[in-house]
DSSP file (Angstrom, degrees, kcal/mol; ACC not computed):
  #  RESIDUE AA STRUCTURE BP1 BP2  ACC     N-H-->O    O-->H-N    N-H-->O    O-->H-N    TCO  KAPPA ALPHA  PHI   PSI    X-CA   Y-CA   Z-CA
    1    1 A M              0   0    0      0, 0.0     3,-0.1     0, 0.0     8,-0.0   0.000 360.0 360.0 360.0 122.4    1.8   13.8   26.2
    2    2 A T        -     0   0    0      4,-2.5     2,-0.3     1,-0.3     0, 0.0   0.789 360.0 -23.8 -88.8 -29.4    5.0   15.6   25.6
    3    3 A D  B >  S-A    6   0A   0      3,-0.6     3,-1.2     0, 0.0    -1,-0.3  -0.897  89.6 -66.5-160.5-171.1    3.5   19.0   26.4
    4    4 A G  T 3  S+     0   0    0     -2,-0.3     0, 0.0     1,-0.3     0, 0.0   0.699 130.1  26.3 -63.2 -22.3    0.1   20.7   26.5
    5    5 A D  T 3  S+     0   0    0      1,-0.1    -1,-0.3     2,-0.0     0, 0.0   0.206 107.5  75.6-126.3  17.3   -0.5   20.6   22.8
    6    6 A T  B <   -A    3   0A   0     -3,-1.2    -4,-2.5     2,-0.0    -3,-0.6  -0.696  55.3-179.2-133.5  82.0    1.6   17.6   21.6
    7    7 A P        -     0   0    0      0, 0.0     2,-0.7     0, 0.0    -3,-0.0  -0.555  25.2-134.0 -77.6 146.3    0.2   14.2   22.3
    8    8 A A        +     0   0    0     -2,-0.2     2,-0.3     2,-0.0    -2,-0.0  -0.902  36.9 177.4 -96.2 116.8    2.2   11.2   21.2
    9    9 A I        -     0   0    0     -2,-0.7     2,-0.5     2,-0.0     0, 0.0  -0.827  27.9-145.9-121.8 159.0   -0.3    8.8   19.6
   10   10 A E        +     0   0    0     -2,-0.3     2,-0.3     2,-0.0    -2,-0.0  -0.995  30.7 160.9-122.0 127.6   -0.2    5.5   17.8
   11   11 A M        -     0   0    0     -2,-0.5     2,-0.1   104,-0.0   103,-0.1  -0.998  41.1-108.8-148.5 140.7   -2.6    5.0   15.0
   12   12 A S        -     0   0    0     -2,-0.3   103,-2.5   101,-0.2     2,-0.5  -0.450  32.8-150.1 -67.1 141.7   -2.9    2.6   12.0
   13   13 A I  E     -b  115   0B   0    101,-0.2     2,-0.8    -2,-0.1   103,-0.2  -0.967   7.6-152.5-117.0 129.5   -2.3    4.3    8.6
   14   14 A R  E     -b  116   0B   0    101,-3.0   103,-1.6    -2,-0.5     2,-0.2  -0.903  28.6-131.3 -97.1 109.9   -3.9    3.1    5.4
   15   15 A M  E >   -b  117   0B   0     -2,-0.8     3,-1.0   101,-0.2   103,-0.2  -0.448  20.0-124.2 -70.3 129.4   -1.3    4.2    2.8
   16   16 A V  T 3  S+     0   0    0    101,-1.8   103,-0.1     1,-0.2     3,-0.1  -0.411  88.1  15.6 -73.2 145.1   -2.9    6.0   -0.1
   17   17 A S  T 3  S+     0   0    0      1,-0.2     2,-0.4    -2,-0.1    -1,-0.2   0.639 102.8 106.9  67.8  17.5   -2.5    4.8   -3.7
   18   18 A I    <   +     0   0    0     -3,-1.0     2,-0.4   138,-0.1    -1,-0.2  -0.992  40.9 174.8-127.7 131.8   -1.3    1.4   -2.5
   19   19 A D        +     0   0    0     -2,-0.4    -3,-0.0   136,-0.3     3,-0.0  -0.965   5.4 165.3-138.8 120.7   -3.3   -1.8   -2.6
   20   20 A T        -     0   0    0     -2,-0.4    55,-0.1   136,-0.1   141,-0.1  -0.880  47.0 -81.0-126.0 161.2   -1.9   -5.2   -1.7
   21   21 A P        -     0   0    0      0, 0.0     2,-0.1     0, 0.0    57,-0.1  -0.295  50.8-109.0 -60.0 146.0   -3.7   -8.5   -1.0
   22   22 A E        -     0   0    0      1,-0.1    53,-0.5    56,-0.0    54,-0.2  -0.475  21.3-160.0 -73.1 147.5   -5.2   -8.8    2.5
   23   23 A S  S    S+     0   0    0     52,-0.3    -1,-0.1    -2,-0.1    53,-0.1   0.556  88.6  23.6-104.5 -11.0   -3.5  -11.3    4.8
   24   24 A E  S >  S+     0   0    0     51,-0.1     3,-1.3     4,-0.0    48,-0.1   0.520  88.8 117.7-127.1 -14.0   -6.4  -11.8    7.2
   25   25 A Y  T 3  S+     0   0    0      1,-0.2     7,-0.1    47,-0.0    -3,-0.0  -0.316  76.0  20.1 -66.5 136.6   -9.6  -10.9    5.3
   26   26 A G  T 3  S-     0   0    0      5,-0.0    -1,-0.2     6,-0.0     9,-0.2   0.426 105.8-105.2  92.6  -1.1  -12.2  -13.7    4.8
   27   27 A G  S <  S-     0   0    0     -3,-1.3     0, 0.0     4,-0.1     0, 0.0  -0.444  75.2  -2.7  83.9-157.2  -11.1  -16.0    7.6
   28   28 A S  S  > S-     0   0    0     -2,-0.1     4,-2.9     1,-0.1     5,-0.3  -0.221  80.7-100.1 -67.6 160.6   -9.2  -19.3    7.1
   29   29 A P  H  > S+     0   0    0      0, 0.0     4,-2.8     0, 0.0     5,-0.2   0.889 123.2  50.4 -52.9 -43.0   -8.4  -20.5    3.6
   30   30 A P  H  > S+     0   0    0      0, 0.0     4,-2.0     0, 0.0     5,-0.1   0.917 113.7  45.3 -63.5 -38.8  -11.4  -22.9    3.5
   31   31 A T  H  > S+     0   0    0     -3,-0.2     4,-1.7     2,-0.2    -4,-0.1   0.935 116.2  45.2 -66.8 -46.4  -13.8  -20.2    4.7
   32   32 A A  H  X S+     0   0    0     -4,-2.9     4,-2.2     1,-0.2    -1,-0.2   0.882 111.4  53.6 -64.9 -38.1  -12.5  -17.7    2.2
   33   33 A Q  H  X S+     0   0    0     -4,-2.8     4,-2.6    -5,-0.3    -1,-0.2   0.900 106.1  52.7 -64.6 -39.7  -12.5  -20.2   -0.6
   34   34 A A  H  X S+     0   0    0     -4,-2.0     4,-2.1     2,-0.2    -1,-0.2   0.901 108.9  50.3 -61.5 -40.2  -16.1  -21.0    0.1
   35   35 A T  H  X S+     0   0    0     -4,-1.7     4,-2.0     1,-0.2    -2,-0.2   0.919 111.3  48.4 -63.1 -43.5  -16.9  -17.3   -0.2
   36   36 A L  H  X S+     0   0    0     -4,-2.2     4,-2.4     1,-0.2    -2,-0.2   0.893 108.7  53.5 -64.2 -39.3  -15.0  -17.1   -3.5
   37   37 A E  H  X S+     0   0    0     -4,-2.6     4,-2.2     2,-0.2    -1,-0.2   0.895 107.6  50.9 -63.9 -38.8  -16.8  -20.2   -4.8
   38   38 A R  H  X S+     0   0    0     -4,-2.1     4,-2.1     1,-0.2    -1,-0.2   0.904 110.4  49.8 -63.2 -40.0  -20.2  -18.5   -4.1
   39   39 A A  H  X S+     0   0    0     -4,-2.0     4,-2.2     2,-0.2    -2,-0.2   0.896 108.3  53.4 -64.3 -38.8  -19.0  -15.4   -5.9
   40   40 A K  H  X S+     0   0    0     -4,-2.4     4,-1.7     2,-0.2    -2,-0.2   0.919 107.9  50.1 -62.1 -43.8  -18.0  -17.6   -8.9
   41   41 A V  H  X S+     0   0    0     -4,-2.2     4,-2.3     1,-0.2     6,-0.2   0.917 111.0  49.4 -60.4 -42.9  -21.5  -19.2   -9.0
   42   42 A R  H  X>S+     0   0    0     -4,-2.1     6,-1.2     1,-0.2     5,-0.9   0.857 108.2  53.2 -66.2 -34.7  -23.0  -15.8   -9.0
   43   43 A L  H  <5S+     0   0    0     -4,-2.2    -1,-0.2     1,-0.2     3,-0.2   0.849 116.0  41.1 -65.4 -32.8  -20.7  -14.6  -11.8
   44   44 A Q  H  <5S+     0   0    0     -4,-1.7    -2,-0.2    -5,-0.2    -1,-0.2   0.776 110.4  55.3 -86.1 -28.2  -21.8  -17.6  -13.8
   45   45 A D  H  <5S-     0   0    0     -4,-2.3    -1,-0.2    -5,-0.1    -2,-0.2   0.417 114.8-101.4 -93.2   3.7  -25.6  -17.6  -13.0
   46   46 A G  T ><5S+     0   0    0     -4,-0.6     3,-1.6    -3,-0.2     4,-0.1   0.380  87.1 121.5  98.6  -5.1  -26.4  -14.0  -14.1
   47   47 A T  T 3 <S+     0   0    0     -5,-0.9     3,-0.3     1,-0.3    -4,-0.2   0.883  85.7  37.8 -57.5 -37.3  -26.5  -12.4  -10.7
   48   48 A Y  T >  S+     0   0    0     -6,-1.2     3,-2.1     1,-0.2    -1,-0.3  -0.144  73.3 132.9-107.0  37.4  -23.7  -10.0  -11.8
   49   49 A D  T <   +     0   0    0     -3,-1.6    -1,-0.2     1,-0.3    -2,-0.1   0.674  60.9  74.9 -62.7 -15.9  -24.8   -9.5  -15.4
   50   50 A A  T 3  S+     0   0    0     -3,-0.3    -1,-0.3    -4,-0.1     2,-0.2   0.752  82.8  84.9 -67.8 -21.2  -24.3   -5.8  -14.9
   51   51 A L  S <  S-     0   0    0     -3,-2.1    -3,-0.0     1,-0.1     5,-0.0  -0.541  98.7 -96.4 -77.8 147.0  -20.6   -6.5  -15.1
   52   52 A L     >  -     0   0    0     -2,-0.2     4,-2.4     1,-0.1     3,-0.3  -0.339  30.5-122.7 -59.6 143.0  -19.0   -6.7  -18.6
   53   53 A Q  H  > S+     0   0    0      1,-0.2     4,-3.0     2,-0.2     5,-0.2   0.884 111.4  55.7 -57.9 -41.3  -18.8  -10.3  -19.8
   54   54 A D  H  > S+     0   0    0      1,-0.2     4,-2.2     2,-0.2    -1,-0.2   0.902 109.2  47.1 -60.0 -40.0  -15.0  -10.0  -20.3
   55   55 A L  H  > S+     0   0    0     -3,-0.3     4,-2.7     2,-0.2     5,-0.2   0.925 111.8  50.0 -66.6 -44.6  -14.6   -9.0  -16.7
   56   56 A R  H  X S+     0   0    0     -4,-2.4     4,-2.7     1,-0.2    -2,-0.2   0.931 111.5  49.0 -58.8 -45.0  -16.8  -11.8  -15.5
   57   57 A D  H  X S+     0   0    0     -4,-3.0     4,-2.2     1,-0.2    -1,-0.2   0.908 111.1  50.3 -60.9 -42.3  -14.8  -14.3  -17.6
   58   58 A Y  H  X S+     0   0    0     -4,-2.2     4,-1.4    -5,-0.2    -2,-0.2   0.937 113.0  45.4 -61.2 -47.3  -11.6  -12.9  -16.2
   59   59 A L  H  X S+     0   0    0     -4,-2.7     4,-1.2     1,-0.2     3,-0.2   0.908 110.7  53.0 -65.2 -42.2  -12.8  -13.2  -12.6
   60   60 A I  H >< S+     0   0    0     -4,-2.7     3,-0.5     1,-0.2    -1,-0.2   0.915 108.5  50.8 -58.5 -43.4  -14.2  -16.7  -13.1
   61   61 A A  H 3< S+     0   0    0     -4,-2.2    -1,-0.2     1,-0.2    -2,-0.2   0.812 108.5  52.9 -65.3 -29.4  -10.9  -17.9  -14.5
   62   62 A R  H 3< S+     0   0    0     -4,-1.4     2,-1.8    -3,-0.2    -1,-0.2   0.714  87.8  84.0 -79.6 -20.9   -9.1  -16.4  -11.4
   63   63 A I    <<  +     0   0    0     -4,-1.2    -1,-0.2    -3,-0.5    -4,-0.0  -0.585  63.5 158.9 -87.0  81.1  -11.3  -18.2   -8.9
   64   64 A T    >   -     0   0    0     -2,-1.8     3,-2.1     1,-0.0     4,-0.3  -0.460  60.1 -92.1 -94.3 170.0   -9.4  -21.5   -8.9
   65   65 A P  T 3  S+     0   0    0      0, 0.0     4,-0.2     0, 0.0     3,-0.1   0.718 129.1  41.3 -58.6 -19.6   -9.5  -24.1   -6.1
   66   66 A D  T 3> S+     0   0    0      1,-0.1     4,-2.6     2,-0.1     5,-0.2   0.200  80.7 111.9-110.3  16.0   -6.4  -22.5   -4.5
   67   67 A A  H <> S+     0   0    0     -3,-2.1     4,-2.4     1,-0.2     5,-0.2   0.895  78.1  47.6 -59.3 -44.4   -7.5  -18.8   -5.0
   68   68 A A  H  > S+     0   0    0     -4,-0.3     4,-2.7     2,-0.2     5,-0.2   0.926 113.3  47.8 -64.6 -44.1   -8.0  -18.0   -1.3
   69   69 A Q  H  > S+     0   0    0      1,-0.2     4,-2.5     2,-0.2     5,-0.2   0.913 112.5  49.3 -63.8 -42.0   -4.7  -19.6   -0.2
   70   70 A R  H  X S+     0   0    0     -4,-2.6     4,-2.5     2,-0.2    -1,-0.2   0.918 112.6  48.3 -61.6 -43.0   -2.8  -17.8   -3.0
   71   71 A H  H  X S+     0   0    0     -4,-2.4     4,-2.1    -5,-0.2    -2,-0.2   0.937 113.6  45.2 -64.2 -48.1   -4.5  -14.5   -2.0
   72   72 A L  H  X S+     0   0    0     -4,-2.7     4,-2.0     2,-0.2    -1,-0.2   0.888 113.8  50.1 -65.2 -39.0   -3.7  -14.9    1.7
   73   73 A T  H  X S+     0   0    0     -4,-2.5     4,-2.5    -5,-0.2    -1,-0.2   0.923 109.9  50.5 -64.3 -44.0   -0.1  -16.0    1.0
   74   74 A A  H  X S+     0   0    0     -4,-2.5     4,-2.3     1,-0.2    -2,-0.2   0.881 108.8  53.4 -61.9 -37.0    0.4  -13.0   -1.3
   75   75 A G  H  X S+     0   0    0     -4,-2.1     4,-2.0   -53,-0.5   -52,-0.3   0.909 109.3  47.3 -63.4 -42.6   -0.9  -10.7    1.5
   76   76 A K  H  X S+     0   0    0     -4,-2.0     4,-2.1   -54,-0.2    -2,-0.2   0.900 112.2  49.9 -66.1 -40.5    1.5  -12.1    4.0
   77   77 A L  H  X S+     0   0    0     -4,-2.5     4,-2.5     1,-0.2    -2,-0.2   0.888 109.3  52.0 -64.6 -38.0    4.4  -11.7    1.5
   78   78 A A  H  X S+     0   0    0     -4,-2.3     4,-2.2     2,-0.2    -2,-0.2   0.898 108.5  51.2 -63.9 -40.0    3.3   -8.1    0.9
   79   79 A A  H  X S+     0   0    0     -4,-2.0     4,-2.2     2,-0.2    -2,-0.2   0.909 110.8  48.0 -64.4 -41.6    3.4   -7.5    4.7
   80   80 A E  H  X S+     0   0    0     -4,-2.1     4,-2.0     2,-0.2    -2,-0.2   0.907 110.8  51.2 -65.0 -41.3    6.9   -8.9    4.9
   81   81 A A  H  X S+     0   0    0     -4,-2.5     4,-2.4     1,-0.2    -2,-0.2   0.889 109.6  51.1 -62.6 -38.1    8.1   -6.8    2.0
   82   82 A H  H  X S+     0   0    0     -4,-2.2     4,-2.6     2,-0.2    -2,-0.2   0.909 106.7  53.3 -66.4 -41.6    6.6   -3.7    3.6
   83   83 A K  H  X S+     0   0    0     -4,-2.2     4,-0.6     1,-0.2    -1,-0.2   0.916 112.0  46.0 -58.1 -42.5    8.5   -4.5    6.9
   84   84 A T  H >X S+     0   0    0     -4,-2.0     4,-1.9     1,-0.2     3,-0.9   0.917 111.0  53.4 -64.9 -43.3   11.7   -4.7    4.9
   85   85 A M  H 3X S+     0   0    0     -4,-2.4     4,-2.8     1,-0.2    -2,-0.2   0.907 105.6  51.8 -60.7 -44.1   10.9   -1.5    3.0
   86   86 A V  H 3< S+     0   0    0     -4,-2.6    -1,-0.2     1,-0.2    -2,-0.2   0.621 113.9  44.4 -76.1  -8.7   10.3    0.6    6.1
   87   87 A T  H << S+     0   0    0     -3,-0.9    -1,-0.2    -4,-0.6    -2,-0.2   0.706 123.2  33.7 -98.5 -24.4   13.7   -0.4    7.6
   88   88 A T  H >< S+     0   0    0     -4,-1.9     3,-1.2    -5,-0.1    -2,-0.2   0.853 111.5  56.3 -97.4 -39.7   15.7    0.0    4.4
   89   89 A R  T 3< S+     0   0    0     -4,-2.8    -3,-0.2    -5,-0.3    -4,-0.1   0.883 108.2  46.7 -65.1 -39.5   14.2    2.9    2.5
   90   90 A P  T 3  S+     0   0    0      0, 0.0     8,-2.1     0, 0.0    -1,-0.3   0.403  84.7 124.3 -84.0   7.8   14.5    5.5    5.4
   91   91 A A  B <   -D   97   0C   0     -3,-1.2     6,-0.2     6,-0.2     5,-0.1  -0.445  55.9-136.6 -70.9 135.8   18.1    4.5    6.1
   92   92 A R    >   -     0   0    0      4,-3.4     3,-2.3    -2,-0.2    37,-0.1  -0.400  32.0 -99.2 -79.5 165.5   20.7    7.4    6.0
   93   93 A P  T 3  S+     0   0    0      0, 0.0    -1,-0.1     0, 0.0    36,-0.1   0.820 126.6  54.7 -55.5 -30.4   24.1    6.8    4.3
   94   94 A D  T 3  S-     0   0    0     34,-0.3     3,-0.1     2,-0.1    -3,-0.0   0.461 121.5-108.6 -84.5   1.3   25.6    6.3    7.8
   95   95 A G  S <  S+     0   0    0     -3,-2.3    -1,-0.0     1,-0.3     2,-0.0   0.226  78.0 127.4  94.8 -14.5   23.0    3.5    8.5
   96   96 A S        -     0   0    0     -5,-0.1    -4,-3.4     1,-0.1     2,-0.4  -0.331  62.5-107.6 -72.2 161.8   20.9    5.4   11.1
   97   97 A Q  B     -D   91   0C   0     -6,-0.2    -6,-0.2    -3,-0.1     2,-0.2  -0.752  21.6-138.2 -96.8 134.7   17.2    5.6   10.5
   98   98 A R        -     0   0    0     -8,-2.1    25,-0.1    -2,-0.4     2,-0.1  -0.498  30.2-105.0 -76.8 155.9   15.3    8.8    9.5
   99   99 A K        -     0   0    0     23,-0.4    23,-3.0    -2,-0.2     2,-0.5  -0.401  37.3-115.0 -70.5 161.1   12.0    9.6   11.1
  100  100 A M  E     -C  121   0B   0     21,-0.2     2,-0.3    -2,-0.1    -1,-0.1  -0.871  20.9-145.0-103.5 134.2    8.9    9.0    9.0
  101  101 A A  E     -C  120   0B   0     19,-4.2    19,-2.1    -2,-0.5     2,-0.5  -0.725   6.9-148.2 -91.7 146.3    6.7   11.8    7.8
  102  102 A V  E     -C  119   0B   0     -2,-0.3     2,-0.7    17,-0.2    17,-0.2  -0.978   8.1-166.5-116.3 122.5    3.0   11.3    7.6
  103  103 A I  E     -C  118   0B   0     15,-2.8    15,-2.4    -2,-0.5    -2,-0.0  -0.871  14.3-154.2-113.7  97.2    1.2   13.3    4.9
  104  104 A A  E     -C  117   0B   0     -2,-0.7    13,-0.2    13,-0.2     2,-0.2  -0.300   5.0-143.4 -71.5 153.6   -2.5   13.2    5.5
  105  105 A I  E     -     0   0B   0     11,-1.8    11,-0.1     2,-0.3    -1,-0.1  -0.453  35.5 -83.1-106.9-176.3   -5.0   13.6    2.6
  106  106 A G  E    S+     0   0B   0      1,-0.2     2,-1.2    -2,-0.2    -2,-0.0   0.921 121.0  54.6 -57.0 -53.4   -8.4   15.3    2.6
  107  107 A E  E    S-     0   0B   0      1,-0.2     9,-0.3     8,-0.0    -2,-0.3  -0.729  78.0-172.6 -83.4  99.9  -10.5   12.4    4.0
  108  108 A L  E     +     0   0B   0     -2,-1.2     8,-3.0     1,-0.2     2,-0.4   0.895  60.8  26.4 -69.6 -44.9   -8.5   11.9    7.1
  109  109 A V  E    S-C  115   0B   0      6,-0.3     6,-0.2   -96,-0.1    -1,-0.2  -0.976  72.2-147.2-126.7 129.3   -9.9    8.8    8.7
  110  110 A E    >   -     0   0    0      4,-2.5     3,-2.4    -2,-0.4     4,-0.1  -0.281  40.7 -85.7 -88.6 178.9  -11.6    5.9    6.8
  111  111 A K  T 3  S+     0   0    0      1,-0.3    -1,-0.1     2,-0.1    -2,-0.0   0.688 125.9  56.7 -62.5 -20.9  -14.5    3.8    8.0
  112  112 A N  T 3  S-     0   0    0      2,-0.1    -1,-0.3     0, 0.0    -2,-0.0   0.314 119.7-105.9 -92.5   8.9  -12.1    1.3    9.8
  113  113 A G  S <  S+     0   0    0     -3,-2.4     2,-0.4     1,-0.3  -101,-0.2   0.649  75.0 137.4  80.8  15.3  -10.5    4.1   11.9
  114  114 A R        -     0   0    0     -4,-0.1    -4,-2.5  -103,-0.1     2,-0.3  -0.773  57.9-116.9 -97.1 140.9   -7.3    4.2    9.9
  115  115 A L  E     -bC  13 109B   0   -103,-2.5  -101,-3.0    -2,-0.4     2,-0.6  -0.584  25.0-136.3 -70.2 130.6   -5.6    7.5    9.0
  116  116 A L  E     +b   14   0B   0     -8,-3.0   -11,-1.8    -2,-0.3     2,-0.3  -0.829  50.9 124.9 -91.0 118.4   -5.4    7.9    5.2
  117  117 A A  E     -bC  15 104B   0   -103,-1.6  -101,-1.8    -2,-0.6     2,-0.3  -0.989  58.7-110.5-163.5 163.0   -2.0    9.2    4.3
  118  118 A Y  E     - C   0 103B   0    -15,-2.4   -15,-2.8    -2,-0.3     2,-0.4  -0.741  32.1-146.2 -92.0 153.2    1.2    8.9    2.4
  119  119 A I  E     + C   0 102B   0     34,-0.5    34,-2.0    -2,-0.3   -17,-0.2  -0.944  21.5 172.1-119.5 150.0    4.3    8.1    4.4
  120  120 A A  E     - C   0 101B   0    -19,-2.1   -19,-4.2    -2,-0.4    32,-0.2  -0.995  38.4 -99.7-152.8 146.4    7.8    9.4    3.6
  121  121 A P  E     - C   0 100B   0      0, 0.0     2,-0.9     0, 0.0    30,-0.4  -0.465  40.9-123.1 -64.6 143.0   11.3    9.4    5.0
  122  122 A W        -     0   0    0    -23,-3.0   -23,-0.4    -2,-0.1     2,-0.4  -0.807  27.8-164.0 -94.0 106.3   12.0   12.7    6.7
  123  123 A F        -     0   0    0     -2,-0.9     8,-0.1     1,-0.1     6,-0.0  -0.736  14.6-157.6 -90.6 136.8   15.1   14.3    5.2
  124  124 A S        -     0   0    0     -2,-0.4    -1,-0.1     5,-0.3     7,-0.1   0.595  28.6-135.1 -87.9 -10.7   16.8   17.1    7.1
  125  125 A D        +     0   0    0      4,-1.5    -2,-0.0     1,-0.2     6,-0.0   0.899  58.1 134.9  54.9  45.8   18.5   18.4    3.9
  126  126 A T  B >  S-E  129   0D   0      3,-0.8     3,-1.2     1,-0.0    -1,-0.2  -0.689  75.5 -96.4-110.3 168.7   21.8   18.9    5.7
  127  127 A P  T 3  S+     0   0    0      0, 0.0    -2,-0.1     0, 0.0    -1,-0.0   0.849 128.5  45.3 -56.5 -32.6   25.2   17.8    4.3
  128  128 A S  T 3  S+     0   0    0      1,-0.2   -34,-0.3    -4,-0.0    -3,-0.0   0.602 127.0  28.9 -86.3  -9.4   25.0   14.6    6.3
  129  129 A D  B <  S+E  126   0D   0     -3,-1.2    -4,-1.5   -37,-0.1    -3,-0.8  -0.419  83.2 175.2-145.5  63.1   21.3   13.9    5.2
  130  130 A P        -     0   0    0      0, 0.0    -6,-0.1     0, 0.0     3,-0.1  -0.301  36.7-104.4 -74.4 155.8   20.8   15.6    1.8
  131  131 A L        -     0   0    0      1,-0.1    40,-0.0    -8,-0.1    19,-0.0  -0.517  44.6-103.7 -68.4 143.5   17.7   15.3   -0.3
  132  132 A P        -     0   0    0      0, 0.0    -1,-0.1     0, 0.0     3,-0.1  -0.350  45.4 -92.2 -63.5 153.1   18.0   12.9   -3.2
  133  133 A A        -     0   0    0      1,-0.1    35,-0.1    -3,-0.1     0, 0.0  -0.441  47.1-107.1 -65.8 138.1   18.5   14.5   -6.6
  134  134 A P        -     0   0    0      0, 0.0     2,-0.3     0, 0.0    35,-0.1  -0.306  38.2-162.8 -62.3 151.0   15.1   15.0   -8.4
  135  135 A R        -     0   0    0     33,-0.5     3,-0.1    -3,-0.1    35,-0.0  -0.913  28.4 -90.1-131.5 161.7   14.5   12.7  -11.3
  136  136 A A        -     0   0    0     -2,-0.3    32,-0.1     1,-0.1    33,-0.0  -0.467  52.9-101.2 -68.8 140.1   12.1   12.9  -14.2
  137  137 A P        -     0   0    0      0, 0.0    -1,-0.1     0, 0.0    30,-0.0  -0.319  44.6-168.4 -60.5 145.0    8.7   11.2  -13.5
  138  138 A G    >   -     0   0    0     -3,-0.1     3,-1.9     1,-0.0     4,-0.1  -0.669  41.0 -84.6-125.1-177.9    8.4    7.7  -15.0
  139  139 A P  G >  S+     0   0    0      0, 0.0     3,-1.4     0, 0.0     4,-0.1   0.774 122.0  66.5 -62.9 -25.3    5.6    5.2  -15.5
  140  140 A Q  G 3  S+     0   0    0      1,-0.3     3,-0.4     2,-0.1    25,-0.0   0.661  95.7  58.9 -68.4 -14.0    6.1    3.9  -11.9
  141  141 A D  G X  S+     0   0    0     -3,-1.9     3,-1.6     1,-0.2    -1,-0.3   0.370  70.8 108.2 -93.6   3.9    4.9    7.3  -10.6
  142  142 A R  T <  S+     0   0    0     -3,-1.4    -1,-0.2     1,-0.3    -2,-0.1   0.760  84.2  38.6 -59.9 -27.3    1.5    7.1  -12.3
  143  143 A S  T 3  S+     0   0    0     -3,-0.4     2,-0.3    -4,-0.1    -1,-0.3   0.474  93.7 104.3-101.8  -0.3   -0.5    6.6   -9.1
  144  144 A A    <   -     0   0    0     -3,-1.6     2,-0.3     1,-0.1  -127,-0.1  -0.604  45.3-172.0 -85.1 139.6    1.5    8.9   -6.9
  145  145 A R        -     0   0    0     -2,-0.3     2,-0.1     2,-0.0    -1,-0.1  -0.667  25.4-179.5-123.2  73.1    0.1   12.3   -5.9
  146  146 A A        -     0   0    0     -2,-0.3    22,-0.0     1,-0.1     3,-0.0  -0.352  27.9-122.4 -81.3 156.0    3.2   13.7   -4.2
  147  147 A I    >   -     0   0    0     -2,-0.1     3,-1.6     1,-0.1    22,-0.2  -0.819  41.4 -97.3 -93.6 131.3    3.6   17.0   -2.5
  148  148 A P  T 3  S+     0   0    0      0, 0.0    22,-0.2     0, 0.0    23,-0.1  -0.191 110.4  25.6 -51.0 135.5    6.4   19.2   -4.0
  149  149 A G  T 3  S+     0   0    0     21,-0.9     2,-0.3     1,-0.3    22,-0.1   0.539 102.7 105.5  89.0   7.6    9.5   19.0   -1.9
  150  150 A T    <   -     0   0    0     -3,-1.6    19,-1.7   -28,-0.0     2,-0.5  -0.784  61.8-140.0-117.3 163.1    8.7   15.5   -0.4
  151  151 A I  E     -F  168   0E   0    -30,-0.4     2,-0.4    -2,-0.3    17,-0.2  -0.974  26.3-163.1-117.4 111.9   10.0   12.0   -1.0
  152  152 A C  E     -F  167   0E   0     15,-1.6    15,-2.0    -2,-0.5     2,-0.5  -0.793  11.6-143.0-100.3 138.6    7.1    9.6   -1.0
  153  153 A M  E     -F  166   0E   0    -34,-2.0   -34,-0.5    -2,-0.4     2,-0.4  -0.865  22.8-175.3 -94.7 130.3    7.5    5.8   -0.5
  154  154 A A  E     -F  165   0E   0     11,-2.1    11,-1.7    -2,-0.5     2,-0.5  -0.992  17.7-149.3-128.3 131.4    5.0    3.9   -2.6
  155  155 A A  E     -F  164   0E   0     -2,-0.4  -136,-0.3     9,-0.2     9,-0.3  -0.869  17.9-164.8 -95.9 128.4    4.6    0.2   -2.6
  156  156 A Q  E     -F  163   0E   0      7,-1.5     7,-1.1    -2,-0.5  -138,-0.1  -0.959  19.0-123.1-121.1 123.0    3.5   -1.0   -6.0
  157  157 A P  E     -F  162   0E   0      0, 0.0     2,-0.4     0, 0.0     5,-0.3  -0.322  26.0-174.3 -61.8 142.0    2.0   -4.5   -6.5
  158  158 A N  E >  S-F  161   0E   0      3,-3.3     3,-1.3    -2,-0.0    -2,-0.0  -0.887  73.6 -25.9-140.3 104.1    3.8   -6.6   -9.1
  159  159 A D  T 3  S-     0   0    0     -2,-0.4     3,-0.1     1,-0.3     0, 0.0   0.869 129.4 -45.7  56.5  39.1    2.2  -10.0   -9.9
  160  160 A G  T 3  S+     0   0    0      1,-0.3     2,-0.3   -85,-0.0    -1,-0.3   0.413 122.9  99.3  88.6  -3.0    0.5  -10.0   -6.5
  161  161 A F  E <  S-F  158   0E   0     -3,-1.3    -3,-3.3  -141,-0.1     2,-0.4  -0.752  72.4-113.2-114.3 163.7    3.6   -9.0   -4.5
  162  162 A V  E     +F  157   0E   0     -2,-0.3     2,-0.2    -5,-0.3    -7,-0.1  -0.772  32.2 173.1-101.2 140.9    4.6   -5.6   -3.2
  163  163 A G  E     -F  156   0E   0     -7,-1.1    -7,-1.5    -2,-0.4     2,-0.3  -0.744  18.1-137.7-127.5 179.4    7.6   -3.6   -4.5
  164  164 A S  E     -F  155   0E   0     -9,-0.3     2,-0.3    -2,-0.2    -9,-0.2  -0.967  15.8-176.9-141.7 158.9    8.6   -0.1   -3.6
  165  165 A S  E     -F  154   0E   0    -11,-1.7   -11,-2.1    -2,-0.3     2,-0.4  -0.984  23.3-131.1-150.4 147.2    9.9    3.1   -5.2
  166  166 A A  E     -F  153   0E   0     -2,-0.3     2,-0.6   -13,-0.2   -13,-0.2  -0.839  20.0-154.8 -97.0 137.0   11.0    6.4   -3.9
  167  167 A I  E     -F  152   0E   0    -15,-2.0   -15,-1.6    -2,-0.4     2,-0.5  -0.911   1.8-160.1-118.1 104.5    9.5    9.4   -5.7
  168  168 A A  E     -F  151   0E   0     -2,-0.6   -33,-0.5   -17,-0.2   -17,-0.2  -0.731   8.7-175.8 -82.5 126.4   11.5   12.6   -5.5
  169  169 A T        -     0   0    0    -19,-1.7   -20,-0.2    -2,-0.5    -1,-0.1   0.216  46.4 -82.9-113.1  15.8    9.1   15.4   -6.3
  170  170 A G        -     0   0    0    -22,-0.2   -21,-0.9   -20,-0.1    -1,-0.4  -0.159  30.9-107.8 101.3 161.3   11.4   18.4   -6.3
  171  171 A T              0   0    0      1,-0.1    -1,-0.1   -23,-0.1   -40,-0.0  -0.305 360.0 360.0-125.8  49.1   12.8   20.7   -3.6
  172  172 A Q              0   0    0      0, 0.0    -1,-0.1     0, 0.0    -2,-0.0   0.499 360.0 360.0 -62.3 360.0   10.9   24.0   -4.0
């Protein structure tokens, strides 16, 4: 507690509009692979006939003998890429680190107790820490719902790996 109305808290944040493979979900690779194999059988035996055939065929083709290991490995690589992103993206020109802003959305906490939010470097808009120049939106911004005057960091999956982009949304 820094004063009577300002607690310092630590809470997991589930970043909005970002989806990367899980690195721990499903247990060990053999356990997760067995679960995937059961799903594959159900996709083939008619249990999931409500799904479009093209989607079922696509999913069946993706459930290979190494699918669980590939998924878990991609999740770990995404986590490492995110660690790199949060140390490099908020860096000021002089190398010091900006604070991170948390921009919460309407549904504040999801069922796993994580805050649903965007994160963004906190720019002071001073001569030593100016806001980046706005740019025209591009296709990489299609899933971002940025707030005017903010810079949102978004991690975007690319072939199962995570990448990042800064989205300047104007300085109103």
